[in-house]
C-alpha positions as CSV (number, residue, x, y, z in Angstrom):
1,M,-27.3,-7.8,-5.6
2,L,-25.0,-5.8,-3.3
3,A,-26.6,-7.3,-0.2
4,L,-26.1,-10.7,-1.7
5,L,-22.4,-10.0,-2.2
6,L,-22.1,-9.3,1.6
7,A,-24.4,-12.2,2.5
8,V,-22.3,-14.9,0.8
9,P,-19.3,-14.8,3.1
10,I,-21.5,-14.1,6.2
11,V,-23.7,-17.2,5.5
12,C,-20.6,-19.3,4.7
13,A,-19.1,-18.2,8.1
14,I,-22.2,-19.3,9.9
15,V,-22.1,-22.7,8.2
16,C,-18.4,-23.1,8.9
17,A,-19.1,-22.6,12.6
18,V,-21.1,-25.8,12.7
19,V,-19.4,-28.0,10.2
20,P,-16.9,-30.4,11.9
21,W,-15.0,-31.7,8.8
22,R,-11.7,-29.8,7.9
23,R,-11.8,-30.6,4.2
24,A,-15.4,-29.5,3.9
25,L,-14.5,-26.2,5.6
26,G,-11.9,-25.6,3.0
27,W,-14.2,-26.3,0.0
28,L,-17.0,-24.2,1.5
29,G,-14.6,-21.2,1.7
30,T,-13.5,-21.8,-1.9
31,A,-17.1,-21.9,-3.0
32,S,-17.8,-18.6,-1.2
33,A,-14.9,-16.9,-2.8
34,A,-15.9,-18.2,-6.3
35,A,-19.5,-16.8,-5.7
36,V,-18.0,-13.4,-4.7
37,L,-16.0,-13.4,-7.9
38,V,-19.0,-14.3,-10.1
39,L,-21.2,-11.7,-8.4
40,G,-18.4,-9.1,-8.7
41,I,-18.2,-9.7,-12.5
42,V,-22.0,-9.3,-12.8
43,V,-21.9,-6.0,-10.9
44,S,-19.0,-4.8,-13.0
45,A,-20.9,-5.6,-16.2
46,R,-23.9,-3.6,-14.9
47,V,-22.0,-0.5,-13.7
48,V,-19.3,-0.1,-16.4
49,H,-21.6,1.5,-18.9
50,G,-24.4,2.5,-16.6
51,P,-25.2,4.3,-13.3
52,A,-23.9,3.2,-9.9
53,M,-25.8,0.5,-8.0
54,S,-27.1,1.1,-4.5
55,G,-28.6,-1.2,-1.9
56,V,-29.7,-1.7,1.7
57,A,-31.2,1.7,2.2
58,G,-28.4,3.6,0.6
59,I,-25.7,2.1,2.9
60,L,-24.1,0.2,0.0
61,R,-23.0,1.6,-3.3
62,A,-21.1,0.2,-6.3
63,D,-19.6,2.1,-9.1
64,A,-16.9,1.0,-11.5
65,L,-14.1,1.5,-8.9
66,S,-16.0,-0.5,-6.2
67,A,-16.8,-3.2,-8.7
68,F,-13.2,-3.5,-9.8
69,M,-12.1,-3.9,-6.2
70,V,-14.8,-6.6,-5.6
71,V,-13.3,-8.5,-8.6
72,V,-9.8,-8.2,-7.1
73,I,-11.1,-9.5,-3.7
74,G,-12.8,-12.4,-5.4
75,V,-9.8,-13.4,-7.5
76,I,-7.3,-13.4,-4.6
77,A,-9.8,-15.0,-2.2
78,L,-10.3,-17.8,-4.6
79,L,-6.6,-18.5,-4.8
80,A,-6.2,-18.3,-1.0
81,T,-9.2,-20.4,0.0
82,W,-8.3,-23.0,-2.6
83,Q,-4.9,-23.5,-0.8
84,G,-6.8,-23.2,2.4
85,V,-8.2,-26.6,1.7
86,R,-4.7,-28.0,2.1
87,Y,-4.0,-25.8,5.1
88,L,-7.0,-27.0,7.0
89,D,-6.5,-30.6,6.0
90,G,-2.7,-30.6,6.4
91,E,-1.0,-28.0,8.5
92,I,-3.7,-27.6,11.2
93,A,-4.0,-31.4,11.4
94,A,-0.2,-31.6,11.7
95,D,-0.3,-29.1,14.6
96,R,-2.8,-31.4,16.3
97,C,-5.4,-28.6,16.5
98,T,-9.0,-29.4,17.2
99,P,-11.8,-29.3,14.6
100,R,-13.1,-26.3,16.5
101,H,-9.8,-24.5,16.0
102,A,-10.1,-25.3,12.2
103,S,-13.7,-24.0,12.2
104,L,-12.5,-20.7,13.9
105,Y,-10.0,-20.2,11.1
106,A,-12.6,-20.8,8.4
107,V,-15.1,-18.4,10.1
108,L,-12.4,-15.7,10.5
109,V,-11.4,-15.9,6.8
110,Q,-15.0,-15.5,5.8
111,A,-15.4,-12.6,8.2
112,F,-12.3,-11.1,6.7
113,L,-13.8,-11.3,3.2
114,A,-17.1,-9.7,4.4
115,T,-15.3,-6.8,6.0
116,M,-13.2,-6.1,2.9
117,L,-16.3,-6.2,0.7
118,L,-18.1,-3.8,3.1
119,A,-15.2,-1.4,2.8
120,V,-15.3,-1.2,-1.0
121,L,-19.1,-1.1,-1.2
122,A,-19.7,1.4,1.5
123,A,-21.5,4.6,0.3
124,N,-20.7,6.4,3.6
125,L,-17.2,7.3,4.5
126,G,-17.9,6.5,8.2
127,V,-19.0,3.0,7.3
128,L,-15.8,2.7,5.2
129,W,-13.8,3.5,8.3
130,V,-15.7,1.0,10.4
131,A,-15.1,-1.7,7.8
132,V,-11.4,-1.1,7.6
133,E,-11.2,-1.1,11.4
134,A,-13.1,-4.4,11.4
135,T,-10.5,-5.9,9.0
136,T,-7.8,-5.1,11.6
137,I,-9.7,-6.9,14.4
138,V,-10.4,-10.0,12.3
139,T,-6.9,-10.3,10.9
140,T,-5.3,-9.9,14.3
141,F,-6.7,-13.3,15.3
142,L,-5.6,-14.8,11.9
143,V,-2.0,-13.5,12.3
144,G,-1.8,-15.2,15.7
145,H,-3.6,-18.3,14.6
146,R,-0.6,-20.6,15.0
147,R,-0.5,-19.6,18.7
148,T,3.3,-19.5,18.9
149,K,5.2,-16.9,20.8
150,T,6.4,-15.1,17.6
151,S,2.9,-15.2,16.0
152,L,1.3,-13.7,19.1
153,E,4.0,-11.0,19.3
154,A,3.4,-10.2,15.6
155,S,-0.4,-10.0,16.1
156,W,0.0,-7.6,19.1
157,K,2.4,-5.4,17.1
158,Y,0.0,-5.5,14.2
159,I,-3.1,-4.4,16.2
160,V,-1.2,-1.7,18.1
161,I,0.4,0.0,15.1
162,C,-2.7,-0.4,12.9
163,S,-5.0,0.9,15.6
164,V,-2.9,4.0,15.9
165,G,-3.2,4.4,12.1
166,I,-6.9,3.8,12.1
167,A,-7.3,6.4,14.9
168,L,-5.6,8.9,12.8
169,A,-7.9,8.0,9.9
170,F,-10.8,8.5,12.2
171,L,-9.7,11.9,13.1
172,G,-9.2,12.8,9.4
173,T,-12.8,11.5,8.7
174,V,-14.2,13.6,11.5
175,L,-12.4,16.7,10.1
176,V,-14.0,16.0,6.6
177,Y,-17.3,15.7,8.4
178,L,-16.7,19.1,10.1
179,A,-15.8,20.7,6.8
180,A,-19.0,19.4,5.3
181,L,-21.1,20.7,8.1
182,H,-19.7,24.2,7.6
183,V,-20.9,24.2,4.0
184,G,-24.4,24.5,5.4
185,G,-27.5,22.9,4.0
186,H,-25.9,22.0,0.7
187,V,-24.6,18.6,2.0
188,Q,-27.6,16.5,3.1
189,N,-25.5,13.6,4.3
190,P,-22.1,15.0,5.4
191,L,-20.3,11.6,5.0
192,D,-21.9,10.4,1.8
193,W,-19.1,10.2,-0.8
194,T,-21.1,11.4,-3.8
195,A,-22.5,14.4,-1.8
196,L,-19.0,15.3,-0.7
197,V,-17.6,15.1,-4.2
198,R,-20.4,17.2,-5.5
199,E,-19.7,20.0,-2.9
200,S,-16.0,19.5,-2.6
201,H,-15.2,22.9,-4.0
202,R,-17.0,24.5,-1.1
203,L,-15.1,22.6,1.7
204,D,-12.7,24.6,3.9
205,P,-9.2,24.3,2.4
206,G,-7.4,24.6,5.7
207,V,-9.5,21.8,7.3
208,M,-9.2,19.6,4.3
209,R,-5.3,19.9,4.2
210,L,-5.1,18.6,7.8
211,A,-7.8,16.0,7.2
212,F,-6.2,14.5,4.1
213,A,-2.7,14.5,5.7
214,L,-4.2,12.5,8.6
215,L,-6.0,10.2,6.2
216,V,-2.9,9.4,4.2
217,L,-0.9,8.7,7.4
218,G,-3.8,6.7,8.9
219,Y,-4.9,4.6,6.0
220,G,-1.3,4.5,4.8
221,T,-0.5,2.5,8.0
222,K,-2.9,-0.2,6.8
223,V,-1.5,0.1,3.3
224,G,2.1,-0.5,4.6
225,L,3.5,2.8,3.4
226,A,6.5,4.1,5.3
227,P,7.0,5.4,7.9
228,M,4.1,3.3,9.5
229,H,5.1,0.0,7.7
230,S,6.9,-1.8,10.5
231,W,4.0,-4.2,11.4
232,L,3.9,-5.6,7.9
233,P,6.9,-7.9,7.7
234,D,6.2,-9.4,11.2
235,A,2.5,-10.0,10.5
236,H,3.0,-11.4,7.0
237,S,5.8,-13.7,8.0
238,Q,3.8,-15.2,10.9
239,A,0.3,-15.5,9.5
240,P,-0.7,-18.7,7.7
241,A,0.1,-18.7,4.0
242,P,-3.5,-18.2,2.8
243,V,-3.9,-15.3,5.2
244,S,-0.6,-13.7,4.1
245,A,-1.8,-14.0,0.5
246,L,-5.1,-12.2,1.4
247,M,-3.4,-9.5,3.5
248,S,-0.6,-8.7,1.0
249,G,-2.6,-9.4,-2.2
250,V,-5.8,-7.4,-1.4
251,L,-6.1,-6.0,2.1
252,L,-3.3,-3.4,1.5
253,T,-5.0,-2.2,-1.6
254,V,-8.4,-2.1,0.0
255,A,-6.9,0.4,2.4
256,F,-5.4,2.3,-0.5
257,Y,-8.9,2.3,-2.1
258,A,-9.9,4.5,0.9
259,I,-7.1,6.9,0.1
260,L,-8.3,7.1,-3.5
261,R,-11.8,7.9,-2.4
262,F,-10.7,10.8,-0.2
263,K,-8.2,12.0,-2.9
264,V,-11.1,12.8,-5.2
265,I,-12.6,15.0,-2.4
266,A,-9.3,16.6,-1.6
267,D,-8.5,17.4,-5.2
268,G,-11.9,19.1,-5.5
269,A,-11.3,21.2,-2.4
270,L,-7.5,21.9,-2.8
271,G,-6.5,21.2,-6.4
272,T,-4.2,18.3,-7.2
273,A,-0.9,19.8,-5.9
274,F,-1.4,19.0,-2.2
275,A,-2.4,15.4,-2.6
276,R,0.3,14.9,-5.2
277,A,3.0,16.1,-2.8
278,L,1.9,13.9,0.1
279,L,1.7,10.8,-2.1
280,V,5.1,11.4,-3.7
281,I,6.7,11.7,-0.2
282,V,5.2,8.5,1.2
283,G,5.7,6.7,-2.1
284,L,9.4,7.5,-2.4
285,L,10.0,6.9,1.3
286,S,8.4,3.5,1.0
287,L,10.6,2.6,-2.0
288,L,13.8,3.7,-0.2
289,V,12.9,1.7,2.9
290,A,12.1,-1.4,0.9
291,A,15.3,-1.1,-1.1
292,S,17.5,-0.8,2.0
293,L,15.8,-3.6,4.0
294,L,15.6,-6.1,1.2
295,L,19.3,-6.1,0.8
296,T,19.8,-7.8,4.2
297,Q,16.8,-10.1,4.4
298,R,17.4,-13.7,5.4
299,D,13.7,-14.8,5.6
300,Y,11.8,-15.4,2.3
301,K,8.4,-14.6,3.8
302,R,9.8,-11.3,5.2
303,M,11.4,-10.7,1.8
304,L,8.0,-10.9,0.2
305,A,6.5,-8.6,2.8
306,Y,9.1,-5.9,2.2
307,H,8.3,-6.3,-1.5
308,S,4.8,-5.3,-0.7
309,V,6.1,-2.0,0.8
310,E,7.8,-1.4,-2.6
311,H,4.7,-2.0,-4.6
312,M,2.5,0.1,-2.3
313,G,5.1,2.9,-2.9
314,L,4.8,2.5,-6.6
315,I,1.0,2.7,-6.6
316,A,1.2,5.8,-4.3
317,L,3.5,7.4,-7.0
318,G,1.0,6.4,-9.7
319,A,-1.9,7.9,-7.8
320,A,0.2,11.1,-7.3
321,A,0.3,11.5,-11.0
322,G,-3.4,11.4,-11.0
323,T,-4.2,11.3,-14.7
324,P,-6.6,8.7,-16.2
325,L,-3.7,6.8,-17.6
326,A,-2.0,6.7,-14.2
327,I,-5.1,5.6,-12.3
328,A,-5.9,2.9,-14.8
329,A,-2.3,1.7,-14.5
330,V,-2.5,1.8,-10.7
331,L,-5.7,-0.4,-10.7
332,L,-4.1,-2.8,-13.2
333,H,-1.1,-2.9,-10.8
334,V,-3.4,-3.7,-7.9
335,L,-4.7,-6.8,-9.7
336,G,-1.3,-7.9,-11.0
337,H,0.4,-7.4,-7.7
338,G,-2.4,-9.3,-5.9
339,L,-2.1,-12.3,-8.3
340,A,1.7,-12.4,-8.2
341,K,2.0,-11.8,-4.4
342,G,-0.8,-14.2,-3.7
343,V,0.9,-17.0,-5.7
344,L,4.2,-16.3,-4.0
345,F,2.9,-16.3,-0.4
346,L,0.9,-19.5,-1.1
347,A,4.0,-21.1,-2.6
348,S,6.1,-20.0,0.3
349,G,3.6,-21.6,2.7
350,E,4.1,-24.9,0.8
351,V,7.8,-24.5,1.1
352,L,7.5,-23.9,4.8
353,L,5.4,-27.0,5.3
354,T,7.9,-29.1,3.5
355,E,11.2,-27.6,4.7
356,G,10.2,-26.6,8.2
357,T,12.0,-23.2,8.0
358,S,11.6,-19.8,6.3
359,E,15.3,-19.0,6.3
360,I,16.7,-18.5,2.8
361,E,20.0,-20.1,3.6
362,R,18.4,-23.4,4.7
363,V,16.2,-23.8,1.6
364,P,18.4,-24.3,-1.4
365,A,17.9,-25.8,-4.9
366,L,14.1,-25.8,-5.1
367,L,14.2,-26.3,-8.8
368,Q,16.1,-29.5,-8.6
369,R,14.5,-30.9,-5.5
370,R,10.9,-29.8,-6.2
371,P,10.8,-28.6,-9.8
372,V,7.1,-27.7,-10.1
373,L,7.0,-25.7,-6.8
374,G,10.4,-24.2,-7.6
375,G,9.2,-23.2,-11.1
376,I,6.0,-21.6,-9.6
377,F,8.1,-19.6,-7.1
378,G,10.6,-18.6,-9.8
379,F,8.0,-17.3,-12.2
380,G,6.2,-15.6,-9.3
381,L,9.4,-13.6,-8.6
382,V,9.7,-12.8,-12.3
383,A,6.2,-11.5,-12.3
384,L,6.7,-9.5,-9.1
385,L,9.9,-7.9,-10.5
386,G,7.9,-6.5,-13.4
387,F,9.2,-8.7,-16.3
388,P,7.1,-9.1,-19.4
389,P,4.7,-10.7,-20.3
390,F,3.3,-10.3,-16.8
391,S,0.9,-7.4,-16.1
392,L,3.1,-5.6,-13.6
393,F,5.5,-4.7,-16.5
394,V,2.6,-3.0,-18.3
395,S,1.3,-1.2,-15.2
396,E,4.7,0.0,-14.1
397,L,5.6,1.3,-17.5
398,N,2.3,3.2,-17.8
399,M,2.7,4.7,-14.3
400,L,6.2,5.9,-15.2
401,R,4.9,7.4,-18.5
402,A,2.2,9.2,-16.5
403,E,4.7,10.5,-14.0
404,F,6.9,12.0,-16.7
405,Q,3.9,13.6,-18.3
406,V,2.9,15.5,-15.2
407,G,6.3,16.7,-14.3
408,L,7.2,14.0,-11.8
409,G,10.1,12.7,-13.9
410,W,12.6,13.2,-11.1
411,A,10.4,11.0,-8.8
412,A,10.2,8.3,-11.6
413,V,14.0,8.3,-11.9
414,V,14.4,7.9,-8.1
415,S,11.9,5.1,-8.1
416,L,13.7,3.4,-11.0
417,G,17.0,3.5,-8.9
418,C,15.2,1.9,-5.9
419,M,13.7,-0.7,-8.2
420,A,17.2,-1.6,-9.6
421,V,18.5,-2.1,-6.0
422,I,15.4,-4.2,-5.1
423,F,15.9,-6.2,-8.4
424,A,19.5,-7.1,-7.4
425,A,18.6,-8.0,-3.9
426,V,15.6,-10.3,-4.8
427,M,17.6,-11.9,-7.6
428,S,20.4,-12.7,-5.2
429,H,17.9,-14.3,-2.7
430,G,16.0,-16.0,-5.4
431,R,19.1,-17.5,-6.9
432,H,19.9,-19.3,-3.7
433,L,16.3,-20.5,-3.2
434,L,16.0,-21.9,-6.7
435,L,19.5,-22.7,-7.8
436,G,21.6,-23.1,-4.6
437,R,23.8,-26.0,-3.8
438,D,21.8,-29.2,-3.6
439,P,22.1,-30.8,-0.1
440,G,21.4,-34.2,-1.5
441,D,17.9,-34.6,-0.1
442,R,15.4,-36.8,-1.9
443,R,13.3,-35.2,-4.6
444,L,10.0,-34.1,-3.1
445,P,6.6,-34.7,-4.6
446,T,4.4,-31.8,-5.6
447,V,0.8,-31.6,-4.5
448,S,-1.4,-31.0,-7.5
449,L,-4.1,-29.3,-5.3
450,V,-1.6,-26.5,-4.7
451,A,0.0,-26.4,-8.2
452,V,-3.3,-25.9,-10.1
453,P,-4.5,-22.6,-8.6
454,L,-0.9,-21.2,-8.4
455,V,-0.2,-21.9,-12.0
456,G,-3.7,-20.5,-12.8
457,G,-2.8,-17.3,-11.0
458,L,0.5,-16.9,-12.9
459,V,-1.3,-17.6,-16.2
460,G,-3.9,-15.0,-15.4
461,C,-1.3,-12.4,-14.5
462,A,0.5,-13.1,-17.8
463,F,-2.8,-13.0,-19.8
464,I,-3.8,-9.5,-18.5
465,G,-0.3,-8.3,-19.3
466,I,-0.6,-9.5,-22.9
467,S,-4.2,-8.5,-23.5
468,A,-6.1,-6.5,-20.9
469,W,-9.2,-6.2,-23.2
470,P,-11.6,-7.9,-20.8
471,L,-10.7,-5.3,-18.2
472,Q,-10.2,-2.2,-20.3
473,P,-13.8,-0.8,-20.1
474,L,-13.9,-1.3,-16.3
475,L,-10.4,0.2,-15.8
476,H,-11.2,3.2,-17.9
477,A,-14.5,3.7,-16.1
478,A,-12.9,3.3,-12.7
479,A,-10.1,5.7,-13.6
480,G,-12.7,8.3,-14.7
481,I,-14.1,8.3,-11.1
482,V,-10.7,9.1,-9.5
483,A,-9.4,11.3,-12.3
484,P,-12.5,12.8,-14.1
């Protein structure tokens, strides 16, 4: 089953390499994402009340946390590849790119999915590092896919900064390996996650402090946590809309998944105080950076990118609390943020195709000129800002509750202040985009192919905010892995 999960995007990538028709490439990618989602649901049903699954000679392993992340990857990939049909058939054609260029895009997207799936299914922490590094290599080509000067600059900035971060994560992983070797014969496979968790109380505390600090800084670079966040607005603003949706909606949280895995080991070796302090620092710093930079944004795609920095800061604070309630809320936030941000980046791509600019001042009165797309964008902002009935309201409320329960009330108050500033900034930008002065242009048609998945994403985000019962057993089981 786990090998099949990885095989689906790999086989799809091979087929896309030889298929010459743009629209067929788009629908093949959508079918691949749908298959990943279905298989993820099947795996979730098997592990939520049972033992973890393993496969491919012990290289792959799926517990409730892995299964939840597979579902998140499948959901966001389905949204992104569905709009990718229009991207391949419309924007690439408009750019007069060759069918081979379209095939390269489709192959890279499927490789992107495969590397993310490998990251969350890896039983070995070394394989996890390799998979996260592979996502960097693949997405570098996707960020620069438009082959413009700005997109190529963004792709270089992305690979340089993230490679530095991944190098730090590699050093942290090596130190964990070193600590495991010093345990002696008790750890048969020094990088196997289950073996490390079982023997975590025997790991050297000094080595583990340095290792976890490097891991938070290293993987935190891919997450988009301050102070290593500067690649994020450039990459997300220049990448094609479906790629931005995948990167912001799920790649950031795949990297945070790695931090959660190492946090379990660090908590066993050091107690909860050290990891909590580190995560509080990077979480609050990320919120402060996002709040200050969102005030002056003039580009709606960069605005959405800085909003990702805010939400990654929020889940860092939730993970710092570390209780089962907090971790369940973090995971719910991961899914809700992925849906809302995926919808917004896909909608922004449609706005960019229509308006020809990503400057907020030059895109007014969307609700009047293009009501369906403007409505989708408006409700997406409402969801992202944490209004009910959307799931981010529930997850943020529960993370705040957990933070007060463990004595992090002061951090919760600071985060609320930053969120208030961000709310005011985004509402100001959104008011111009949705309700600004009508320039008198003709009313623009809405493409149903785009509207259907985007409306579905918003409905799904609202549904899990109103009733999370389909996810409750999986969330509780996954939270029990991080916060036993």
